[in-house]
N, C-alpha and C positions, 0 to 999 in steps of 0.2 A: 504493501500500500504505499501511494505517496505521502510524506509529511504533510501539512495542512499548509505551512507557507508554499510549499510547490504546487497544491493543487490551486491554489488561489493565484497563482503565476498560470500556469495550463487548467483551463477549465476543461472537465469530463467532456467527451462527446458519448457516441453509444459504445455500450457494454464495457463501461469503464474506462475507454481509452482516453489521452489527451487530443481536446478537439482539432487542435493541429494534425494531428497523423488523422481523425477522424475525417477532415474535410478532405486531407491530401489522398484518402483512401481512390476516390473516383481516377483522379490524374495520376497514379502510381499504376494503376489497371490500365489507363490507357496509355501511358508510356511503354509497360511491359509488354502490351500489344503491336504497339509501333514498332517496339528493337526486333521483337521474334519477325514481325514484317518485313522488317528489312535486313533482318539476316536469311532469310528463305528466301527475299528476292537477291541478294548476292551470291547465297550458292546455287540458286536456278541460273544466275547468269553465267557463274565458273561450269557449273555442269555442262550448260549449253556450249559452251566454249571450248570444253576437252573434250566432247561429241564431234563437232563439227569439225574438228582437227582432224580427227581419226576416220573422217568420211572418206582421204585422200589417200589413205592406207591400201594396200594391193589387196587383191581378193576381196574386195567389197562389192564388188558388180553383182555377183548372183543374190545375195542378201537385197540390194537396194531394188532390182527388180522383181522380187516378191514382196516385197513393201508397197512398192509402187502398184502392183494386181490388187494387194489388201485393200488397202486406201485409197486408191482410185478407179482403177476400171470398177471393182466391187461397189464402190461409190456412184457410179456413172448413173443410173437408174434412179435413184431415188432423186437424184441432183435435178435430171432432166424432167421428172414430172413433179417436184415443186417448183423449178423453174417455169414450165407450162404453165402452171398455175397461178402463181406470182404475175407473171405477164399479163394472163387474162383479166385477173383482179386488176391490175394495174389500169389495163386499158379501160374498162368497163367503168373503173370510177372516174378515169380521167375524161373521157368522154363524156359524162354524165355533167362532170363540171364546165368542159368548153364548149360546150351547146350553148349553156348559158350566158356563155359572154360571144358567143359567135366567131369562137377561134378552134374550131373542132381540126383545122385541117395541120394544127400544130402538137397532133395527138404520138404523131411517129416520133417526133422531137423528145416531149416529155418522158415516153416510155424506154428510147434508146439510152438518154441520157440518167435517168433514175435509174435505170437498172445498173448500166456499165461503172458510173461514179461509184454509187453507192449499194445500193439492195443485193446486186449481184455478188460483188465479193463477201459481203456478210453474211449473208443467207446461207451462201454457199460452204463459209466458214464452220458457223453455227449446225448445220446439216453434217458435216465431216465430221465435227466434235462429238454429235451424240450418236452417231453411226459409229466411226473408227474411232476417237480418240477414249472412250471409255473403252473400247474392245483393248485397246492399247494398254491401257493403265490398269486393267484388271490382269491381262497377261504378265506383263512385267510386276505386278505384285504378288501373284500366287507363285510366280517364279522367286520370288525376293522371300515369300516366308516358307517357301518349301526347300530352301535352301541350296534352288540350282545356280542362283548367282555365285554363291562361296564355292560350288563346284567347280563354275567354268574358271574362277580365280584358281584354283587347286589345279587344273589342267594348264595353267598359263594361258589363259584366253582371256582377255581384257573384258570386262563386261560390258562397258561403255563401246568398245569397238562392236562387239557383236552383236548388244541388243539396242543401242541407243541408237548410233550412228546411222545405221540403215533406216530406219524409221524417219529421222528428221530430212535425210538425204530425199527420200520418198516423199512424206510433206513437200518441201520446198518443190518437188518437181510436178506433185498431182493438183495442188492446189489452184495454179494459174489455170491450167488444163479446165478443172472441174469448173473453175470459175466462169472463162469461155463458154462453155457447155453449158452452163445457168444463163448467161449474156442472152445467147443463140435462141434457146427456149422461151426466154422471157421474151423476146422481141415476138417472136411466133405467136407466141399466145396472145399478147399484146393484138395482133393483126387479126387472129381467130375471132377476141369478143369485141374489138373494136370497127373492124370490117366487115366481117361476114355478120356478125350479131347483131350489131348498132348501126348499119350501114354508113361507114366512113367509106372516105373515097380510097380503092386500094393503091393506084398509082400516087395519089400525095402520100398515104401513109408512108410506104418504099421509097421517094424521094425525099421525105425529111428526115428519114432515119440517115439514110447516104448523106445528106448535106449537113445535117446537126452534127455528126461526130467527127474529132477531129482525134490526131494521134496523141495528143496529151490526154483526152478522156482515156483512152485504151492504156496507155502507160500507167496512170493512175490507178484503174482500176486494179493492174497486175503488180503494180508495188504493193499496194493494199494486199493482195493476194500472196505474197510472198511475206510478205510481214506476220499476218494472220496465221500461215504454216509455219514459221518461226516459234511465235506466242504458242500454236497450242499443240502442237509437238513436245516440245519444251518442258511445257506444264504437265502435260498428261504422262510424259516420261520422268519426269523428276517426281509426281506422285507417286507413281507406283512403283520407283527405282526405291523409294525410302518411306516406304508403308511400314516398314517393319518399326520406324523409328516413330512411329505417333507414339503421342503421352494419352491419346483419348482411348484407345481401345488397341486388341492386340490378333492377331489370326485373321480368320476367314471376315471376321467384322472390319478389322483394320483395311482391308482390300475394299469391302465395299464403300466404305464412308471415302479412302481415298480416290474411290471413283466417282463419287458425288462430289468430291471437291475439285477434282481435276475437270470436271462438266460445267460446273457452275463458276469458278475461276475464271475456266477458259472462255467464255462465253461475256464474261465482265471484263477481262483484258480484251478481247475483241472488239468490243463498243470502244473501248478508251483507246487502244490504239487506233480505232478508225478515226475517232476525233484527231488525236494528235497528229497523223498522216492527212489528212484534208487541211486541218490547219496551215502545215508546212507546204503543202502541195498548191492549195487552191489561189 
């Protein structure tokens, strides 16, 4: 117990603690969270650099091709389907709005620019995260908790080179290609809803798409796709690789929580990096 004179100097807060410590509690918790987030961010950057440098080691091509097939080719159907319906919804909404101001001839321009600059890279990245990113995290996490990663180290096979580098390389290759597929299907979807269903002029739509697009628009979309590829592959691989170090759970539950964290964090960082890249390129 504190003496009476010290109690007068330091009034008590909750649970008999000094008032200063009681008031500083929330700030201390925030500080610990911020320090933990900064430490994890730094570790993820180092993790990415170490894995990226090992992409260029020999005998990596076969693993990269397998991951390109898994991340890219097997995601193509869902990407095209989502792109088609996204374009149809955009075309329907924009045509209804443009008719009110007599500017329905600009439907092709708005559909193409909105897809190629923003919606194409972002939605494609989110869909790839949901389909392939979650699977990558779960697969690496299971290998980690079942000590298969330790077995690779015992056999003098570097885990980053064998598990992480091919996935990062495959994501960097696949994301721009899948984004281009999303954009094309979205423009086709806008044509279907705007021209076939709503009665817009076909020639005007195609002309506006061709005339409005410039190389900088395409470049901006592909730069975003590469940035999203780095973000998603790094976050998903990092969460799975260190699933055994989670403090909130262990075993199979840790893999499940790591997968959830990877998907949520990847989606948040996609939107954050989208804003940053847009502000730099606009």
